[in-house]
LUMDREN-217195 format. One record per residue (C-alpha): residue in one letter; x, y, z. Coordinates in steps of 0.5 Angstrom, whole numbers, padded with zeros to 4 digits, always signed. Layout:
BEGIN
aXYZ...
//
This chain:
BEGIN
m-0114-0078-0011s-0122-0078-0010g-0125-0071-0008p-0128-0070-0001n-0135-0072-0004g-0134-0079-0003r-0132-0082-0009g-0130-0076-0014t-0124-0072-0016p-0123-0065-0014p-0122-0060-0020g-0115-0060-0022g-0113-0067-0019n-0107-0070-0023n-0110-0067-0030p-0106-0062-0034n-0111-0057-0032g-0109-0057-0025r-0105-0052-0022q-0098-0052-0026g-0091-0050-0023a-0086-0045-0026e-0087-0048-0033g-0095-0048-0033r-0095-0041-0030p-0088-0037-0030r-0087-0034-0023a-0084-0028-0021a-0078-0027-0017a-0080-0026-0010k-0076-0023-0004g-0072-0028-0001g-0069-0032-0006r-0074-0035-0011p-0071-0035-0018h-0073-0031-0023s-0077-0034-0029s-0077-0031-0036g-0083-0026-0037s-0086-0027-0030g-0085-0020-0028g-0090-0016-0032r-0087-0012-0038g-0080-0011-0037s-0077-0007-0031s-0083-0003-0031g-0088-0008-0029g-0093-0005-0033a-0098-0009-0036k-0101-0008-0043a-0109-0010-0045s-0110-0016-0049a-0114-0016-0055k-0120-0017-0051g-0119-0011-0047l-0117-0014-0040s-0110-0013-0037a-0106-0018-0033r-0108-0015-0027e-0115-0014-0029t-0116-0021-0031a-0113-0023-0024l-0117-0019-0020d-0123-0022-0023v-0121-0029-0021l-0120-0027-0014v-0126-0023-0013r-0130-0030-0016v-0126-0034-0012q-0128-0031-0006q-0135-0029-0007e-0137-0035-0011g-0132-0040-0008a-0130-0042-0015y-0124-0046-0016s-0118-0042-0017n-0114-0047-0022l-0121-0048-0026l-0123-0041-0026l-0116-0038-0028n-0115-0043-0034s-0122-0041-0037s-0120-0033-0036l-0114-0033-0039q-0117-0037-0045r-0122-0031-0046a-0117-0026-0044a-0112-0028-0050l-0106-0025-0046s-0099-0026-0048r-0095-0031-0045e-0091-0026-0041d-0098-0023-0038a-0101-0029-0037g-0095-0031-0033l-0096-0025-0029a-0104-0026-0028t-0103-0033-0026e-0097-0031-0021l-0102-0025-0018v-0108-0030-0017y-0104-0036-0014g-0099-0031-0010t-0105-0027-0007i-0109-0033-0005s-0103-0036-0002r-0101-0030+0002l-0108-0028+0004n-0107-0028+0011t-0101-0024+0012l-0103-0019+0006e-0110-0018+0010y-0106-0017+0017v-0102-0012+0014l-0108-0008+0010k-0112-0008+0017g-0107-0003+0020f-0108+0002+0014v-0115+0001+0012s-0118+0006+0017k-0125+0004+0016g-0124-0004+0016l-0123-0009+0011d-0130-0012+0012k-0133-0005+0010l-0130-0005+0003q-0133-0008-0003p-0130-0015-0005w-0127-0012-0011v-0123-0006-0008r-0121-0011-0002s-0118-0016-0007l-0115-0010-0011l-0111-0008-0005s-0109-0015-0003l-0106-0017-0010s-0103-0010-0010l-0100-0011-0004y-0097-0018-0006q-0093-0015-0011i-0090-0010-0007m-0088-0015-0001y-0086-0021-0005l-0085-0019-0013d-0078-0016-0014r-0079-0015-0021i-0085-0010-0020p-0083-0004-0018p-0087-0001-0012h-0089+0005-0015a-0091+0001-0022a-0096-0003-0017v-0099+0003-0014n-0100+0006-0021e-0103+0000-0024a-0108-0001-0018v-0110+0007-0018n-0111+0006-0025l-0116+0000-0024a-0119+0003-0019k-0121+0009-0023r-0124+0005-0029r-0128+0000-0024g-0130+0005-0019h-0130+0013-0018q-0125+0018-0016g-0126+0017-0008i-0124+0009-0009s-0118+0011-0013g-0116+0016-0008m-0117+0011-0002v-0113+0006-0006n-0107+0011-0007g-0107+0013+0000v-0107+0006+0003l-0101+0003-0002r-0097+0009-0001s-0098+0009+0007v-0095+0002+0006l-0089+0004+0002r-0088+0009+0007a-0088+0004+0013g-0082+0001+0011p-0081-0007+0011l-0087-0011+0012p-0090-0015+0015v-0088-0013+0022i-0091-0019+0027p-0092-0017+0034q-0087-0020+0039d-0092-0022+0044i-0096-0027+0041s-0095-0035+0041w-0090-0038+0036e-0097-0041+0033e-0100-0035+0032r-0093-0032+0029t-0092-0038+0024a-0099-0037+0022l-0098-0030+0020l-0091-0030+0017h-0093-0036+0013s-0100-0035+0012h-0104-0041+0014p-0110-0042+0019l-0108-0043+0026w-0111-0049+0027m-0107-0052+0021i-0101-0050+0025e-0103-0053+0031r-0105-0060+0028w-0098-0060+0024r-0094-0058+0031d-0098-0064+0035e-0097-0069+0029f-0090-0067+0026g-0087-0062+0031a-0086-0055+0031e-0080-0055+0026a-0083-0059+0021a-0090-0056+0022e-0086-0049+0020a-0082-0053+0014i-0089-0055+0011c-0092-0048+0011k-0086-0045+0008a-0086-0051+0003n-0093-0049+0001n-0092-0042-0001e-0086-0044-0006p-0088-0045-0013p-0089-0053-0015a-0085-0056-0020v-0088-0059-0026s-0086-0067-0026v-0088-0072-0032r-0089-0079-0032v-0085-0083-0037n-0090-0088-0041t-0085-0094-0041t-0089-0098-0046m-0087-0093-0051t-0080-0090-0049s-0075-0090-0044r-0074-0084-0039e-0067-0083-0041r-0069-0083-0048l-0075-0078-0047l-0070-0074-0042d-0065-0073-0048e-0071-0071-0053l-0073-0065-0047l-0066-0063-0046a-0065-0063-0054q-0071-0058-0054g-0067-0053-0049i-0072-0055-0044n-0069-0055-0037a-0070-0063-0035r-0067-0067-0030p-0069-0074-0027s-0074-0075-0021e-0071-0076-0015l-0077-0080-0012s-0079-0084-0018p-0075-0088-0023y-0081-0086-0028g-0081-0079-0027i-0078-0073-0030v-0078-0066-0027a-0078-0060-0032r-0077-0053-0032g-0078-0047-0037a-0082-0052-0042g-0089-0049-0042n-0095-0053-0041l-0093-0060-0043a-0100-0062-0044l-0100-0058-0050s-0093-0062-0053s-0093-0067-0058w-0090-0072-0053y-0096-0071-0049r-0101-0072-0055d-0097-0078-0057g-0097-0082-0051l-0090-0081-0049l-0091-0078-0042s-0097-0076-0037i-0097-0070-0032q-0097-0073-0025d-0094-0070-0019e-0087-0074-0016s-0091-0077-0010s-0097-0079-0014m-0092-0083-0018l-0090-0088-0012v-0097-0090-0011a-0097-0095-0017e-0090-0097-0015a-0093-0099-0008v-0098-0103-0011s-0093-0107-0015p-0098-0110-0021q-0095-0115-0025p-0097-0117-0032g-0103-0122-0032m-0106-0119-0026k-0113-0117-0024v-0113-0110-0021l-0118-0106-0018d-0117-0098-0017c-0123-0096-0013c-0123-0089-0014a-0119-0088-0020a-0121-0081-0024p-0118-0078-0027g-0113-0084-0028g-0106-0082-0027k-0105-0088-0022t-0109-0093-0026t-0105-0091-0033h-0099-0092-0029m-0101-0099-0026g-0103-0101-0034e-0096-0098-0036l-0092-0102-0030m-0096-0109-0032k-0094-0107-0039d-0101-0107-0042q-0102-0115-0040g-0108-0117-0035s-0114-0113-0033i-0115-0106-0029y-0122-0104-0027a-0122-0097-0026n-0128-0095-0022e-0131-0087-0021l-0137-0085-0018h-0139-0080-0024q-0139-0082-0031h-0136-0076-0034k-0130-0077-0030a-0130-0084-0031a-0129-0082-0039l-0123-0078-0037i-0120-0085-0035s-0122-0088-0042d-0119-0082-0045q-0112-0082-0042a-0112-0090-0043g-0113-0089-0050r-0108-0083-0051l-0103-0088-0048g-0104-0094-0052l-0107-0098-0046e-0112-0103-0047c-0112-0107-0041i-0116-0102-0037d-0124-0102-0037t-0128-0096-0033l-0134-0097-0029s-0138-0092-0026g-0141-0093-0019d-0140-0092-0012a-0134-0095-0009l-0138-0097-0003e-0142-0102-0007l-0137-0105-0011g-0138-0112-0007r-0145-0112-0012k-0141-0112-0018f-0135-0117-0016a-0134-0123-0012p-0130-0123-0005g-0123-0125-0007s-0123-0123-0014f-0117-0119-0015d-0109-0119-0014r-0108-0112-0013i-0113-0107-0010l-0111-0099-0010l-0116-0095-0006d-0113-0088-0007a-0118-0085-0002p-0122-0078-0002c-0119-0074+0003s-0118-0067+0006g-0112-0066+0000l-0108-0062+0005g-0102-0065+0002v-0103-0061-0005i-0104-0054-0002r-0098-0051-0006r-0102-0053-0012k-0109-0051-0010p-0108-0045-0004d-0115-0044-0004l-0115-0051+0001k-0112-0047+0006w-0118-0042+0007v-0124-0047+0005k-0122-0053+0010q-0124-0053+0017p-0121-0057+0023e-0127-0062+0023d-0127-0064+0016a-0122-0070+0017a-0126-0073+0022a-0132-0073+0017i-0128-0076+0011a-0125-0081+0016r-0131-0084+0017l-0132-0085+0009q-0125-0087+0008s-0126-0093+0014g-0132-0095+0010l-0129-0095+0003l-0123-0099+0006d-0127-0105+0009s-0131-0105+0002a-0125-0106-0002a-0121-0111+0003a-0127-0116+0002l-0125-0116-0006l-0118-0118-0005k-0115-0125-0006p-0111-0128+0000g-0104-0126-0001g-0106-0120-0005l-0104-0113-0004l-0108-0107-0002v-0105-0100-0002y-0109-0094+0001s-0106-0087-0001t-0108-0080+0000c-0105-0073-0001t-0106-0071+0006m-0102-0070+0012d-0107-0071+0017r-0106-0077+0022m-0114-0078+0023e-0114-0080+0015n-0108-0084+0015g-0105-0088+0020d-0111-0088+0025i-0115-0091+0019i-0110-0096+0018s-0109-0098+0025s-0116-0098+0026f-0117-0103+0020l-0112-0108+0022e-0115-0108+0029r-0122-0110+0027s-0119-0115+0021g-0115-0121+0023e-0114-0123+0016f-0109-0117+0014a-0102-0115+0016a-0098-0109+0014a-0093-0111+0009t-0086-0108+0008f-0085-0103+0002a-0082-0106-0004s-0074-0105-0003p-0072-0100-0008l-0078-0096-0006w-0076-0096+0001k-0069-0095+0000r-0070-0089-0004l-0075-0086+0001g-0073-0089+0008d-0068-0083+0010t-0074-0078+0009a-0081-0081+0009l-0084-0081+0016a-0087-0088+0019s-0094-0086+0020g-0099-0091+0023q-0096-0097+0019g-0095-0093+0013m-0091-0088+0010q-0092-0080+0010i-0088-0076+0005l-0088-0068+0007p-0088-0063+0002q-0081-0060+0004h-0078-0067+0003y-0077-0067-0004g-0081-0061-0006s-0087-0066-0008d-0094-0066-0006g-0095-0069+0001f-0097-0076+0001y-0099-0082+0005i-0098-0089+0003a-0100-0096+0007i-0099-0103+0004l-0104-0108+0007e-0103-0116+0005r-0109-0121+0006l-0106-0127+0010h-0107-0134+0007p-0113-0138+0012
//
C-alpha cells in the first residue's frame, strides 16, 4: 500500500520491520482472556524489569518511545525497533517494552480518561514524560494480568525518582495508589451516548465510531474497535516458486513453531511463537515473505498469468509485486513503480531475495506513467492506492490519534486521479485491481462507483470463483468491490475491486 503522501509507502507497511504480532512482540495476558505469551509479563511473577547492559530497563525504553511519539510525531513501530536495538534488552524485556508501547498507545483515550479523575491539576499541566509514565503504568494495572499492580506502581515511582525529583515521584505514587483504591476501572458514565461510551471503552476517536456506525452499523463498528485492540498475528506468504505451503508448514512445525494454514489465502501461513521470522533462514533463502493475510488476496484478485505484462502503480515495499511474480511463475514482465527511488530499491531487494527475475522497478509519479507507457500496454494493472490506512490500526495504533475526519476526502481526490491514469494503460479485455488497506467508503466504493459512471469502457468484474467462495459469507459487498473488516479473520481491513476494460 502506498502512503498518504500520494505514491509513497508508510513506514512499516508490509515489510518485516513493521509492527509484528505476538511473535515479533510477545504480549502479556490481558484481563478478559488474552492468551499468555512466553516471557511477556516482565521478570516472572514480580513484574520487575532488570536494566540492560546499556542501562535502560524495559519500562524506561518504552517511556522514551512514548514521549517521542507524542512530542515529535515519530512512528512508534520504527522508533521502537531502533530503541530496542540500542537498549540491548533481553527477549523477555524487549517483549515487555513492546507491549507497553503498543498497548499504551492503543488504549490512550481510555487511560487518559481514567487519569483525569485522579490528577488534580489536570493532565495538560504535567510534563510530557510524567504524563506518559502515568499512562504506561495505568496500562499495566488495567490490562496486564501478569504484572502485579504493586510492581507497576513501584517501578513507576523508581522511574520518577530517576528522571525527576521527590515531588514528582510522590505525585506519581499518590495517583497510582488512588487508582488502585478506586477498584475496577474504567467507570464509564451511563448518561452518555452509545458512540461516546464505545469511544471511551474501546479507546477510539469519536468520529471513527460515528463513521463506522454509519457505514457498517453499530454492532460491526464496535467489533472493529475491539479487533483493533487485539494483538495482530504474524502471517507469512509462501514462495511457491521454491516450495509448497505444505512443505514449509511441516518445516515450521518440526521446529516447534505453532503454525497453521491461513483461512484467507492458500499461500499463507499464520505462525505463533516463532520469533521474528524475518531473521530466519526461511526468509533469507527466499522461501517466505512477511505479509498480512488480507494483503495476500490482492495479487490473487489480479490473477496474473505466466507471460503477461503487468503494471504495479504504487508498489513499495514490494509484497504484492513479488506475490504476482510468484503467481506468474517468474514468467512475463512486471513493472513496479514507486515515487521514491530509495523505496523502489526495496522492491528490487525483495525480488532478488525471492529469486524473481521478471520484475523491473521504476521510480516516478504514478500520475505520470502515461508518459512512459503507451495506452493499452498492460494485461493486468494493480493500483494499491494511497489511503488513510484505517484497516491497519491494530498494527499501527498511532493512526487512531493522528488521522482526522477530513483526511479521507483529501486522499480520495488523489485516488481518483491515479485510477484514471492507470486505467488508460490497460488493454481491452484486461483487468485492473484497485485496493486499499482502509474501510472508508469515500476511499473505496465511492471511488469505484464514480469511475464507472464516468468511464463507459469499464465494468466491475466478478471475483475469481475460489477467492469469492472463501470470502463470500463474511466479506462485505461495497461499491462493486469487496470489503474485509478486521474482525472477520483477524487480518487487516482491506478493500478490493476488480475492473475489466471492455472490448470496443
